[in-house]
N, C-alpha and C positions, 0 to 999 in steps of 0.2 A: 526104441522108436518103432512105431507101427508102420509096416510096409505092405503095400498092395501091389501085386504084379498082375497085369492084365495083358495076356499075350496068347495067341493061338498056337505057338510053337512049344511043344512039351519040353524039349531040350533046353530052350532058353528059360522057360519058367523054372525048371529044376535047377539050372546053374545059378540064376539070380537068387532063388529061394535059399539054396545052400550057402551062398556067399553072405547074404544078409543074416541068416540064422547063425552062421559061424561067428559073427560079430555080436551076437546076443540080441538081435532084433526080432520082434514078433512079426511073422510073415504070413500073409494070406495070398492065395493065388487063384486066378480065374482064367479059364480058357477062352473066354469071349466077352464082348461088351455087356451083354445082358446080365450075365453072372457077375461081372465086375461091378456094374452099377449097384446090384444088390449088396455085395460085400462092402463097397464103398460107404453106402448108407448105414449099414449095420455096424461097421468097425471103426469108422472115422479115422482113416490112416493119416499119418503125417507126411508120408512119401508115397506117391503113386507112379509106378513105371507102366506106361500105357502105350501099347502098340498102335500105330497109325492104321494099318490095314488088317482087318479081321472079318470073318464071314458074316457075323450077325450085325453088330454095331461097330463102326470104326472108332478110333480114338477121339477125333473131334466130335462125333455124335455123342459119345459118352459124356464128354465135358459139357456139351450143349444141353443134354437132358438133365444134368445135375444143376445147371444154372448157378445160382448163388449158393447152392447147398454143397459146395466142394469142401467146406470147412476150412481149416488152415493148411490143407495138403499142398505140398510142393509137388507139382505135376511135371513129369518128364515124358514127352512123346518120343517114341522110338520107331525107326523104320529102316529096312534094308534098302528101300527105294528112296534115295535121298534127292532125286531130281526135283521133286515138287516141294520138298520140305527143308527148312533150315530153322535156326533159332528164332528169327524174326517171324516167320510164318507160324511157328508153334505158339508164340506169344499172342498172335492174332486170334488163335483158337482158345486162349486162356491157360496155356501151359507156361511153365517157367523156363523150360529148357528143351532142347532137341538133341537126341543122340542117334548117330547112325549105327546100324548093326551090320556085321557082327562086332563085338567088343574085343579089343586086343587082350585086355586083362580084366576079368570081371571083379577081382578083389581090389584092384586099383580103382576101378569104377565105383565100387561101394565106398571106399575111403573118401573119394572126392565128393560123393553125394552126401556122406555123413557131415563133411565140413560145410557144405552149402546149406543143408537143412538145419543143422544145430546152431 
């Protein structure tokens, strides 16, 4: 599966990249929304892990800019600030799911997402 991780936290990008790669997935990572948009358009991922709050473009803005060009990607919005976000709000922005950070077990998270996407 092609996976795109868009998050401004290097440690989180690295942890998710390693966990998905260890399961044999092709992983691309971006440190911000602008770079993420470019990679999304070029690589057509099947799963996108997208941070809500980033310095250049936030997660909802990335989805909005793509419009109907999201392909068949399963989009997961993520944030450590869960007060304003939940699964229902994520769906209003065009995402399929919302996850709060930090994750308890990144490998268990990957397994759960593999089941949802496949």
